[in-house]
mmCIF file of the N, C-alpha and C atoms, coordinates in Angstrom:
data_MODEL
# 
_entry.id   MODEL 
# 
loop_
_atom_site.group_PDB 
_atom_site.id 
_atom_site.type_symbol 
_atom_site.label_atom_id 
_atom_site.label_alt_id 
_atom_site.label_comp_id 
_atom_site.label_asym_id 
_atom_site.label_entity_id 
_atom_site.label_seq_id 
_atom_site.pdbx_PDB_ins_code 
_atom_site.Cartn_x 
_atom_site.Cartn_y 
_atom_site.Cartn_z 
_atom_site.occupancy 
_atom_site.B_iso_or_equiv 
_atom_site.pdbx_formal_charge 
_atom_site.auth_seq_id 
_atom_site.auth_comp_id 
_atom_site.auth_asym_id 
_atom_site.auth_atom_id 
_atom_site.pdbx_PDB_model_num 
ATOM 1   N N  . MET A 1 1  ? 99.878  134.252 110.837 1.00 0.00 ? 1  MET A N  1 
ATOM 2   C CA . MET A 1 1  ? 99.229  132.732 110.486 1.00 0.00 ? 1  MET A CA 1 
ATOM 3   C C  . MET A 1 1  ? 101.148 132.191 110.270 1.00 0.00 ? 1  MET A C  1 
ATOM 4   N N  . ASN A 1 2  ? 101.628 130.802 110.156 1.00 0.00 ? 2  ASN A N  1 
ATOM 5   C CA . ASN A 1 2  ? 102.953 130.560 110.316 1.00 0.00 ? 2  ASN A CA 1 
ATOM 6   C C  . ASN A 1 2  ? 103.138 130.916 107.910 1.00 0.00 ? 2  ASN A C  1 
ATOM 7   N N  . LYS A 1 3  ? 104.189 131.185 107.956 1.00 0.00 ? 3  LYS A N  1 
ATOM 8   C CA . LYS A 1 3  ? 104.324 130.588 106.295 1.00 0.00 ? 3  LYS A CA 1 
ATOM 9   C C  . LYS A 1 3  ? 105.031 128.632 106.184 1.00 0.00 ? 3  LYS A C  1 
ATOM 10  N N  . ILE A 1 4  ? 104.303 128.030 105.047 1.00 0.00 ? 4  ILE A N  1 
ATOM 11  C CA . ILE A 1 4  ? 105.288 127.122 104.868 1.00 0.00 ? 4  ILE A CA 1 
ATOM 12  C C  . ILE A 1 4  ? 105.794 127.493 104.254 1.00 0.00 ? 4  ILE A C  1 
ATOM 13  N N  . ARG A 1 5  ? 107.955 127.004 104.895 1.00 0.00 ? 5  ARG A N  1 
ATOM 14  C CA . ARG A 1 5  ? 108.673 127.276 104.485 1.00 0.00 ? 5  ARG A CA 1 
ATOM 15  C C  . ARG A 1 5  ? 109.178 125.683 103.443 1.00 0.00 ? 5  ARG A C  1 
ATOM 16  N N  . PRO A 1 6  ? 109.704 126.810 102.089 1.00 0.00 ? 6  PRO A N  1 
ATOM 17  C CA . PRO A 1 6  ? 109.787 125.371 101.345 1.00 0.00 ? 6  PRO A CA 1 
ATOM 18  C C  . PRO A 1 6  ? 110.896 124.262 101.425 1.00 0.00 ? 6  PRO A C  1 
ATOM 19  N N  . GLY A 1 7  ? 111.487 124.152 102.698 1.00 0.00 ? 7  GLY A N  1 
ATOM 20  C CA . GLY A 1 7  ? 112.355 123.708 103.002 1.00 0.00 ? 7  GLY A CA 1 
ATOM 21  C C  . GLY A 1 7  ? 111.087 121.712 103.235 1.00 0.00 ? 7  GLY A C  1 
ATOM 22  N N  . VAL A 1 8  ? 110.201 122.288 103.834 1.00 0.00 ? 8  VAL A N  1 
ATOM 23  C CA . VAL A 1 8  ? 108.600 122.010 104.562 1.00 0.00 ? 8  VAL A CA 1 
ATOM 24  C C  . VAL A 1 8  ? 108.334 121.042 103.631 1.00 0.00 ? 8  VAL A C  1 
ATOM 25  N N  . LEU A 1 9  ? 107.550 121.707 101.961 1.00 0.00 ? 9  LEU A N  1 
ATOM 26  C CA . LEU A 1 9  ? 107.345 121.472 101.116 1.00 0.00 ? 9  LEU A CA 1 
ATOM 27  C C  . LEU A 1 9  ? 107.874 120.459 100.113 1.00 0.00 ? 9  LEU A C  1 
ATOM 28  N N  . PHE A 1 10 ? 109.603 121.081 100.534 1.00 0.00 ? 10 PHE A N  1 
ATOM 29  C CA . PHE A 1 10 ? 110.271 119.963 99.370  1.00 0.00 ? 10 PHE A CA 1 
ATOM 30  C C  . PHE A 1 10 ? 110.578 118.080 100.341 1.00 0.00 ? 10 PHE A C  1 
ATOM 31  N N  . ILE A 1 11 ? 110.773 117.506 101.312 1.00 0.00 ? 11 ILE A N  1 
ATOM 32  C CA . ILE A 1 11 ? 110.417 117.307 101.883 1.00 0.00 ? 11 ILE A CA 1 
ATOM 33  C C  . ILE A 1 11 ? 109.502 116.381 102.304 1.00 0.00 ? 11 ILE A C  1 
ATOM 34  N N  . SER A 1 12 ? 108.035 117.178 102.155 1.00 0.00 ? 12 SER A N  1 
ATOM 35  C CA . SER A 1 12 ? 106.403 116.014 102.034 1.00 0.00 ? 12 SER A CA 1 
ATOM 36  C C  . SER A 1 12 ? 106.655 115.960 100.520 1.00 0.00 ? 12 SER A C  1 
ATOM 37  N N  . GLY A 1 13 ? 106.972 116.169 99.789  1.00 0.00 ? 13 GLY A N  1 
ATOM 38  C CA . GLY A 1 13 ? 108.007 116.121 98.022  1.00 0.00 ? 13 GLY A CA 1 
ATOM 39  C C  . GLY A 1 13 ? 108.071 114.492 98.501  1.00 0.00 ? 13 GLY A C  1 
ATOM 40  N N  . LEU A 1 14 ? 109.566 114.045 98.735  1.00 0.00 ? 14 LEU A N  1 
ATOM 41  C CA . LEU A 1 14 ? 110.501 113.019 98.752  1.00 0.00 ? 14 LEU A CA 1 
ATOM 42  C C  . LEU A 1 14 ? 109.281 111.830 99.662  1.00 0.00 ? 14 LEU A C  1 
ATOM 43  N N  . VAL A 1 15 ? 108.344 112.289 100.624 1.00 0.00 ? 15 VAL A N  1 
ATOM 44  C CA . VAL A 1 15 ? 107.847 111.704 101.583 1.00 0.00 ? 15 VAL A CA 1 
ATOM 45  C C  . VAL A 1 15 ? 106.844 110.536 100.562 1.00 0.00 ? 15 VAL A C  1 
ATOM 46  N N  . LEU A 1 16 ? 106.285 111.982 100.172 1.00 0.00 ? 16 LEU A N  1 
ATOM 47  C CA . LEU A 1 16 ? 105.038 111.166 98.647  1.00 0.00 ? 16 LEU A CA 1 
ATOM 48  C C  . LEU A 1 16 ? 105.860 110.184 98.234  1.00 0.00 ? 16 LEU A C  1 
ATOM 49  N N  . LEU A 1 17 ? 106.978 110.850 97.601  1.00 0.00 ? 17 LEU A N  1 
ATOM 50  C CA . LEU A 1 17 ? 107.520 110.104 95.977  1.00 0.00 ? 17 LEU A CA 1 
ATOM 51  C C  . LEU A 1 17 ? 108.313 108.685 96.896  1.00 0.00 ? 17 LEU A C  1 
ATOM 52  N N  . LEU A 1 18 ? 108.701 108.850 98.245  1.00 0.00 ? 18 LEU A N  1 
ATOM 53  C CA . LEU A 1 18 ? 108.855 107.290 99.029  1.00 0.00 ? 18 LEU A CA 1 
ATOM 54  C C  . LEU A 1 18 ? 107.715 106.319 99.278  1.00 0.00 ? 18 LEU A C  1 
ATOM 55  N N  . LEU A 1 19 ? 106.789 106.924 99.470  1.00 0.00 ? 19 LEU A N  1 
ATOM 56  C CA . LEU A 1 19 ? 105.218 106.366 99.647  1.00 0.00 ? 19 LEU A CA 1 
ATOM 57  C C  . LEU A 1 19 ? 105.161 105.562 98.511  1.00 0.00 ? 19 LEU A C  1 
ATOM 58  N N  . ILE A 1 20 ? 104.758 106.412 97.301  1.00 0.00 ? 20 ILE A N  1 
ATOM 59  C CA . ILE A 1 20 ? 104.208 105.636 95.898  1.00 0.00 ? 20 ILE A CA 1 
ATOM 60  C C  . ILE A 1 20 ? 105.545 104.787 95.657  1.00 0.00 ? 20 ILE A C  1 
ATOM 61  N N  . LEU A 1 21 ? 106.703 104.924 95.568  1.00 0.00 ? 21 LEU A N  1 
ATOM 62  C CA . LEU A 1 21 ? 107.405 104.272 95.024  1.00 0.00 ? 21 LEU A CA 1 
ATOM 63  C C  . LEU A 1 21 ? 107.920 102.593 96.194  1.00 0.00 ? 21 LEU A C  1 
ATOM 64  N N  . HIS A 1 22 ? 107.336 102.978 97.592  1.00 0.00 ? 22 HIS A N  1 
ATOM 65  C CA . HIS A 1 22 ? 107.633 101.601 98.311  1.00 0.00 ? 22 HIS A CA 1 
ATOM 66  C C  . HIS A 1 22 ? 106.182 100.386 97.492  1.00 0.00 ? 22 HIS A C  1 
ATOM 67  N N  . GLN A 1 23 ? 105.833 100.688 97.420  1.00 0.00 ? 23 GLN A N  1 
ATOM 68  C CA . GLN A 1 23 ? 104.859 99.810  96.137  1.00 0.00 ? 23 GLN A CA 1 
ATOM 69  C C  . GLN A 1 23 ? 105.459 99.366  95.177  1.00 0.00 ? 23 GLN A C  1 
ATOM 70  N N  . ASP A 1 24 ? 106.190 98.241  95.494  1.00 0.00 ? 24 ASP A N  1 
ATOM 71  C CA . ASP A 1 24 ? 106.973 97.894  94.390  1.00 0.00 ? 24 ASP A CA 1 
ATOM 72  C C  . ASP A 1 24 ? 105.946 96.711  93.478  1.00 0.00 ? 24 ASP A C  1 
ATOM 73  N N  . ASN A 1 25 ? 104.793 97.129  93.182  1.00 0.00 ? 25 ASN A N  1 
ATOM 74  C CA . ASN A 1 25 ? 104.161 96.080  92.906  1.00 0.00 ? 25 ASN A CA 1 
ATOM 75  C C  . ASN A 1 25 ? 105.187 94.805  91.428  1.00 0.00 ? 25 ASN A C  1 
ATOM 76  N N  . TRP A 1 26 ? 105.842 95.309  90.947  1.00 0.00 ? 26 TRP A N  1 
ATOM 77  C CA . TRP A 1 26 ? 106.635 95.027  89.708  1.00 0.00 ? 26 TRP A CA 1 
ATOM 78  C C  . TRP A 1 26 ? 107.924 94.264  89.823  1.00 0.00 ? 26 TRP A C  1 
ATOM 79  N N  . ASN A 1 27 ? 108.146 93.992  91.058  1.00 0.00 ? 27 ASN A N  1 
ATOM 80  C CA . ASN A 1 27 ? 110.239 93.243  91.147  1.00 0.00 ? 27 ASN A CA 1 
ATOM 81  C C  . ASN A 1 27 ? 109.454 91.887  92.850  1.00 0.00 ? 27 ASN A C  1 
ATOM 82  N N  . TRP A 1 28 ? 107.954 91.615  92.661  1.00 0.00 ? 28 TRP A N  1 
ATOM 83  C CA . TRP A 1 28 ? 108.288 90.632  93.260  1.00 0.00 ? 28 TRP A CA 1 
ATOM 84  C C  . TRP A 1 28 ? 107.407 89.174  92.108  1.00 0.00 ? 28 TRP A C  1 
ATOM 85  N N  . ASN A 1 29 ? 107.743 89.470  90.862  1.00 0.00 ? 29 ASN A N  1 
ATOM 86  C CA . ASN A 1 29 ? 107.614 87.660  90.433  1.00 0.00 ? 29 ASN A CA 1 
ATOM 87  C C  . ASN A 1 29 ? 109.353 87.794  89.190  1.00 0.00 ? 29 ASN A C  1 
ATOM 88  N N  . SER A 1 30 ? 110.349 88.666  89.923  1.00 0.00 ? 30 SER A N  1 
ATOM 89  C CA . SER A 1 30 ? 111.153 89.236  89.338  1.00 0.00 ? 30 SER A CA 1 
ATOM 90  C C  . SER A 1 30 ? 112.391 87.635  90.000  1.00 0.00 ? 30 SER A C  1 
ATOM 91  N N  . ARG A 1 31 ? 113.027 87.778  89.055  1.00 0.00 ? 31 ARG A N  1 
ATOM 92  C CA . ARG A 1 31 ? 113.290 86.210  88.943  1.00 0.00 ? 31 ARG A CA 1 
ATOM 93  C C  . ARG A 1 31 ? 115.621 85.979  88.877  1.00 0.00 ? 31 ARG A C  1 
ATOM 94  N N  . THR A 1 32 ? 115.515 87.936  88.559  1.00 0.00 ? 32 THR A N  1 
ATOM 95  C CA . THR A 1 32 ? 117.107 88.693  88.549  1.00 0.00 ? 32 THR A CA 1 
ATOM 96  C C  . THR A 1 32 ? 118.051 88.491  90.276  1.00 0.00 ? 32 THR A C  1 
ATOM 97  N N  . MET A 1 33 ? 119.278 87.765  89.450  1.00 0.00 ? 33 MET A N  1 
ATOM 98  C CA . MET A 1 33 ? 119.615 88.051  91.228  1.00 0.00 ? 33 MET A CA 1 
ATOM 99  C C  . MET A 1 33 ? 120.454 88.699  91.107  1.00 0.00 ? 33 MET A C  1 
ATOM 100 N N  . LEU A 1 34 ? 121.458 89.873  92.004  1.00 0.00 ? 34 LEU A N  1 
ATOM 101 C CA . LEU A 1 34 ? 122.411 91.050  91.642  1.00 0.00 ? 34 LEU A CA 1 
ATOM 102 C C  . LEU A 1 34 ? 123.178 90.114  92.880  1.00 0.00 ? 34 LEU A C  1 
ATOM 103 N N  . PHE A 1 35 ? 124.566 90.885  92.126  1.00 0.00 ? 35 PHE A N  1 
ATOM 104 C CA . PHE A 1 35 ? 125.679 90.127  92.594  1.00 0.00 ? 35 PHE A CA 1 
ATOM 105 C C  . PHE A 1 35 ? 125.421 88.719  92.725  1.00 0.00 ? 35 PHE A C  1 
ATOM 106 N N  . GLY A 1 36 ? 125.154 87.912  91.979  1.00 0.00 ? 36 GLY A N  1 
ATOM 107 C CA . GLY A 1 36 ? 125.081 86.292  92.663  1.00 0.00 ? 36 GLY A CA 1 
ATOM 108 C C  . GLY A 1 36 ? 124.410 85.805  93.085  1.00 0.00 ? 36 GLY A C  1 
ATOM 109 N N  . PHE A 1 37 ? 123.617 86.905  94.436  1.00 0.00 ? 37 PHE A N  1 
ATOM 110 C CA . PHE A 1 37 ? 123.148 86.795  95.793  1.00 0.00 ? 37 PHE A CA 1 
ATOM 111 C C  . PHE A 1 37 ? 121.857 87.548  95.744  1.00 0.00 ? 37 PHE A C  1 
ATOM 112 N N  . MET A 1 38 ? 121.888 88.109  95.395  1.00 0.00 ? 38 MET A N  1 
ATOM 113 C CA . MET A 1 38 ? 120.657 88.696  96.140  1.00 0.00 ? 38 MET A CA 1 
ATOM 114 C C  . MET A 1 38 ? 118.888 88.903  95.445  1.00 0.00 ? 38 MET A C  1 
ATOM 115 N N  . PRO A 1 39 ? 118.169 89.009  95.709  1.00 0.00 ? 39 PRO A N  1 
ATOM 116 C CA . PRO A 1 39 ? 116.570 89.168  94.379  1.00 0.00 ? 39 PRO A CA 1 
ATOM 117 C C  . PRO A 1 39 ? 116.930 90.443  94.783  1.00 0.00 ? 39 PRO A C  1 
ATOM 118 N N  . MET A 1 40 ? 116.561 90.317  92.831  1.00 0.00 ? 40 MET A N  1 
ATOM 119 C CA . MET A 1 40 ? 116.794 92.067  92.854  1.00 0.00 ? 40 MET A CA 1 
ATOM 120 C C  . MET A 1 40 ? 114.841 92.827  94.016  1.00 0.00 ? 40 MET A C  1 
ATOM 121 N N  . SER A 1 41 ? 114.308 92.393  94.196  1.00 0.00 ? 41 SER A N  1 
ATOM 122 C CA . SER A 1 41 ? 113.019 92.928  95.503  1.00 0.00 ? 41 SER A CA 1 
ATOM 123 C C  . SER A 1 41 ? 114.168 93.687  97.041  1.00 0.00 ? 41 SER A C  1 
ATOM 124 N N  . LEU A 1 42 ? 114.855 92.819  97.234  1.00 0.00 ? 42 LEU A N  1 
ATOM 125 C CA . LEU A 1 42 ? 115.878 92.533  98.538  1.00 0.00 ? 42 LEU A CA 1 
ATOM 126 C C  . LEU A 1 42 ? 116.672 93.859  98.161  1.00 0.00 ? 42 LEU A C  1 
ATOM 127 N N  . PHE A 1 43 ? 116.829 93.883  97.335  1.00 0.00 ? 43 PHE A N  1 
ATOM 128 C CA . PHE A 1 43 ? 117.923 94.752  96.573  1.00 0.00 ? 43 PHE A CA 1 
ATOM 129 C C  . PHE A 1 43 ? 117.605 95.963  96.304  1.00 0.00 ? 43 PHE A C  1 
ATOM 130 N N  . TYR A 1 44 ? 115.755 95.958  95.519  1.00 0.00 ? 44 TYR A N  1 
ATOM 131 C CA . TYR A 1 44 ? 115.717 97.663  95.334  1.00 0.00 ? 44 TYR A CA 1 
ATOM 132 C C  . TYR A 1 44 ? 115.227 98.314  97.261  1.00 0.00 ? 44 TYR A C  1 
ATOM 133 N N  . HIS A 1 45 ? 114.498 97.742  97.821  1.00 0.00 ? 45 HIS A N  1 
ATOM 134 C CA . HIS A 1 45 ? 114.488 97.566  99.219  1.00 0.00 ? 45 HIS A CA 1 
ATOM 135 C C  . HIS A 1 45 ? 115.080 97.839  100.589 1.00 0.00 ? 45 HIS A C  1 
ATOM 136 N N  . ALA A 1 46 ? 116.724 97.697  99.775  1.00 0.00 ? 46 ALA A N  1 
ATOM 137 C CA . ALA A 1 46 ? 117.410 98.248  100.887 1.00 0.00 ? 46 ALA A CA 1 
ATOM 138 C C  . ALA A 1 46 ? 117.715 99.445  100.068 1.00 0.00 ? 46 ALA A C  1 
ATOM 139 N N  . CYS A 1 47 ? 117.295 99.750  98.335  1.00 0.00 ? 47 CYS A N  1 
ATOM 140 C CA . CYS A 1 47 ? 118.021 101.312 98.501  1.00 0.00 ? 47 CYS A CA 1 
ATOM 141 C C  . CYS A 1 47 ? 116.947 101.711 98.935  1.00 0.00 ? 47 CYS A C  1 
ATOM 142 N N  . LEU A 1 48 ? 115.841 101.597 98.561  1.00 0.00 ? 48 LEU A N  1 
ATOM 143 C CA . LEU A 1 48 ? 114.241 102.505 99.409  1.00 0.00 ? 48 LEU A CA 1 
ATOM 144 C C  . LEU A 1 48 ? 114.606 102.519 100.620 1.00 0.00 ? 48 LEU A C  1 
ATOM 145 N N  . SER A 1 49 ? 115.415 102.269 101.549 1.00 0.00 ? 49 SER A N  1 
ATOM 146 C CA . SER A 1 49 ? 116.029 101.894 103.214 1.00 0.00 ? 49 SER A CA 1 
ATOM 147 C C  . SER A 1 49 ? 117.294 103.321 103.493 1.00 0.00 ? 49 SER A C  1 
ATOM 148 N N  . VAL A 1 50 ? 118.205 103.188 102.571 1.00 0.00 ? 50 VAL A N  1 
ATOM 149 C CA . VAL A 1 50 ? 119.348 103.688 102.746 1.00 0.00 ? 50 VAL A CA 1 
ATOM 150 C C  . VAL A 1 50 ? 118.454 105.903 102.329 1.00 0.00 ? 50 VAL A C  1 
ATOM 151 N N  . ALA A 1 51 ? 117.202 105.374 101.086 1.00 0.00 ? 51 ALA A N  1 
ATOM 152 C CA . ALA A 1 51 ? 117.154 107.067 100.757 1.00 0.00 ? 51 ALA A CA 1 
ATOM 153 C C  . ALA A 1 51 ? 115.409 107.273 102.003 1.00 0.00 ? 51 ALA A C  1 
ATOM 154 N N  . ALA A 1 52 ? 115.558 106.753 102.399 1.00 0.00 ? 52 ALA A N  1 
ATOM 155 C CA . ALA A 1 52 ? 114.596 106.784 103.181 1.00 0.00 ? 52 ALA A CA 1 
ATOM 156 C C  . ALA A 1 52 ? 115.464 107.692 104.449 1.00 0.00 ? 52 ALA A C  1 
ATOM 157 N N  . SER A 1 53 ? 116.891 106.759 105.200 1.00 0.00 ? 53 SER A N  1 
ATOM 158 C CA . SER A 1 53 ? 117.070 107.886 105.733 1.00 0.00 ? 53 SER A CA 1 
ATOM 159 C C  . SER A 1 53 ? 117.809 109.299 105.439 1.00 0.00 ? 53 SER A C  1 
ATOM 160 N N  . VAL A 1 54 ? 118.267 108.952 104.171 1.00 0.00 ? 54 VAL A N  1 
ATOM 161 C CA . VAL A 1 54 ? 119.357 110.050 102.933 1.00 0.00 ? 54 VAL A CA 1 
ATOM 162 C C  . VAL A 1 54 ? 117.794 111.193 103.778 1.00 0.00 ? 54 VAL A C  1 
ATOM 163 N N  . THR A 1 55 ? 116.234 111.246 103.312 1.00 0.00 ? 55 THR A N  1 
ATOM 164 C CA . THR A 1 55 ? 115.242 111.816 103.798 1.00 0.00 ? 55 THR A CA 1 
ATOM 165 C C  . THR A 1 55 ? 115.129 112.410 104.616 1.00 0.00 ? 55 THR A C  1 
ATOM 166 N N  . TRP A 1 56 ? 114.915 111.569 105.899 1.00 0.00 ? 56 TRP A N  1 
ATOM 167 C CA . TRP A 1 56 ? 114.856 111.975 106.981 1.00 0.00 ? 56 TRP A CA 1 
ATOM 168 C C  . TRP A 1 56 ? 116.352 112.794 107.793 1.00 0.00 ? 56 TRP A C  1 
ATOM 169 N N  . PHE A 1 57 ? 117.413 112.919 107.391 1.00 0.00 ? 57 PHE A N  1 
ATOM 170 C CA . PHE A 1 57 ? 118.174 113.474 107.959 1.00 0.00 ? 57 PHE A CA 1 
ATOM 171 C C  . PHE A 1 57 ? 118.475 115.070 106.318 1.00 0.00 ? 57 PHE A C  1 
ATOM 172 N N  . LEU A 1 58 ? 118.470 115.056 105.531 1.00 0.00 ? 58 LEU A N  1 
ATOM 173 C CA . LEU A 1 58 ? 117.104 116.587 105.551 1.00 0.00 ? 58 LEU A CA 1 
ATOM 174 C C  . LEU A 1 58 ? 115.889 116.466 105.792 1.00 0.00 ? 58 LEU A C  1 
ATOM 175 N N  . ALA A 1 59 ? 115.577 116.476 105.701 1.00 0.00 ? 59 ALA A N  1 
ATOM 176 C CA . ALA A 1 59 ? 114.309 116.723 107.012 1.00 0.00 ? 59 ALA A CA 1 
ATOM 177 C C  . ALA A 1 59 ? 115.426 117.326 108.282 1.00 0.00 ? 59 ALA A C  1 
ATOM 178 N N  . THR A 1 60 ? 115.850 116.826 108.964 1.00 0.00 ? 60 THR A N  1 
ATOM 179 C CA . THR A 1 60 ? 116.334 117.141 110.329 1.00 0.00 ? 60 THR A CA 1 
ATOM 180 C C  . THR A 1 60 ? 117.197 118.646 109.521 1.00 0.00 ? 60 THR A C  1 
ATOM 181 N N  . LYS A 1 61 ? 117.498 118.337 109.269 1.00 0.00 ? 61 LYS A N  1 
ATOM 182 C CA . LYS A 1 61 ? 118.049 120.204 108.586 1.00 0.00 ? 61 LYS A CA 1 
ATOM 183 C C  . LYS A 1 61 ? 118.092 120.502 108.065 1.00 0.00 ? 61 LYS A C  1 
ATOM 184 N N  . PHE A 1 62 ? 116.699 120.836 107.826 1.00 0.00 ? 62 PHE A N  1 
ATOM 185 C CA . PHE A 1 62 ? 116.469 121.611 106.288 1.00 0.00 ? 62 PHE A CA 1 
ATOM 186 C C  . PHE A 1 62 ? 114.097 121.831 106.929 1.00 0.00 ? 62 PHE A C  1 
ATOM 187 N N  . ALA A 1 63 ? 114.141 121.568 107.328 1.00 0.00 ? 63 ALA A N  1 
ATOM 188 C CA . ALA A 1 63 ? 112.794 121.389 108.061 1.00 0.00 ? 63 ALA A CA 1 
ATOM 189 C C  . ALA A 1 63 ? 112.126 121.826 108.735 1.00 0.00 ? 63 ALA A C  1 
ATOM 190 N N  . TRP A 1 64 ? 112.958 121.526 109.389 1.00 0.00 ? 64 TRP A N  1 
ATOM 191 C CA . TRP A 1 64 ? 113.228 121.183 111.004 1.00 0.00 ? 64 TRP A CA 1 
ATOM 192 C C  . TRP A 1 64 ? 112.414 122.583 112.693 1.00 0.00 ? 64 TRP A C  1 
ATOM 193 N N  . PRO A 1 65 ? 111.333 123.022 112.890 1.00 0.00 ? 65 PRO A N  1 
ATOM 194 C CA . PRO A 1 65 ? 111.278 123.789 113.170 1.00 0.00 ? 65 PRO A CA 1 
ATOM 195 C C  . PRO A 1 65 ? 112.052 124.352 113.708 1.00 0.00 ? 65 PRO A C  1 
ATOM 196 N N  . THR A 1 66 ? 112.578 125.574 114.123 1.00 0.00 ? 66 THR A N  1 
ATOM 197 C CA . THR A 1 66 ? 113.753 126.811 114.100 1.00 0.00 ? 66 THR A CA 1 
ATOM 198 C C  . THR A 1 66 ? 113.079 127.412 116.201 1.00 0.00 ? 66 THR A C  1 
ATOM 199 N N  . ASP A 1 67 ? 111.978 127.682 115.686 1.00 0.00 ? 67 ASP A N  1 
ATOM 200 C CA . ASP A 1 67 ? 111.783 128.557 117.037 1.00 0.00 ? 67 ASP A CA 1 
ATOM 201 C C  . ASP A 1 67 ? 111.705 127.295 117.908 1.00 0.00 ? 67 ASP A C  1 
ATOM 202 N N  . LEU A 1 68 ? 112.032 125.528 118.678 1.00 0.00 ? 68 LEU A N  1 
ATOM 203 C CA . LEU A 1 68 ? 111.950 125.618 120.002 1.00 0.00 ? 68 LEU A CA 1 
ATOM 204 C C  . LEU A 1 68 ? 112.446 125.344 120.485 1.00 0.00 ? 68 LEU A C  1 
ATOM 205 N N  . SER A 1 69 ? 112.413 125.243 121.711 1.00 0.00 ? 69 SER A N  1 
ATOM 206 C CA . SER A 1 69 ? 113.324 125.740 123.345 1.00 0.00 ? 69 SER A CA 1 
ATOM 207 C C  . SER A 1 69 ? 113.625 124.327 122.568 1.00 0.00 ? 69 SER A C  1 
ATOM 208 N N  . ASP A 1 70 ? 115.302 125.101 123.797 1.00 0.00 ? 70 ASP A N  1 
ATOM 209 C CA . ASP A 1 70 ? 116.334 124.072 124.183 1.00 0.00 ? 70 ASP A CA 1 
ATOM 210 C C  . ASP A 1 70 ? 115.734 122.948 125.142 1.00 0.00 ? 70 ASP A C  1 
ATOM 211 N N  . GLU A 1 71 ? 116.562 121.440 125.091 1.00 0.00 ? 71 GLU A N  1 
ATOM 212 C CA . GLU A 1 71 ? 115.582 121.010 126.513 1.00 0.00 ? 71 GLU A CA 1 
ATOM 213 C C  . GLU A 1 71 ? 116.136 121.122 127.436 1.00 0.00 ? 71 GLU A C  1 
ATOM 214 N N  . ARG A 1 72 ? 117.080 122.322 127.605 1.00 0.00 ? 72 ARG A N  1 
ATOM 215 C CA . ARG A 1 72 ? 117.932 122.889 129.698 1.00 0.00 ? 72 ARG A CA 1 
ATOM 216 C C  . ARG A 1 72 ? 116.637 123.684 129.535 1.00 0.00 ? 72 ARG A C  1 
ATOM 217 N N  . GLY A 1 73 ? 116.215 124.559 129.016 1.00 0.00 ? 73 GLY A N  1 
ATOM 218 C CA . GLY A 1 73 ? 115.122 124.872 129.419 1.00 0.00 ? 73 GLY A CA 1 
ATOM 219 C C  . GLY A 1 73 ? 116.333 126.318 128.724 1.00 0.00 ? 73 GLY A C  1 
ATOM 220 N N  . LYS A 1 74 ? 116.790 126.960 128.581 1.00 0.00 ? 74 LYS A N  1 
ATOM 221 C CA . LYS A 1 74 ? 117.339 128.364 127.943 1.00 0.00 ? 74 LYS A CA 1 
ATOM 222 C C  . LYS A 1 74 ? 116.875 128.467 127.134 1.00 0.00 ? 74 LYS A C  1 
# 
């Protein structure tokens, strides 16, 4: 039986956190403009997108299976 590595659990937790944070009902009625032109909700989702890309990078670095064969068949 395969043992679950700590990296996989950490990445799973980050993905779950991102899923929860994606539901940002508190920003929809905000009239706050950041930098004088950007709505708060748009800035929030831009930051969430950056966090998602960092999470994907970490997933490929720490949770990717190491026993996969090379594409060239080596």
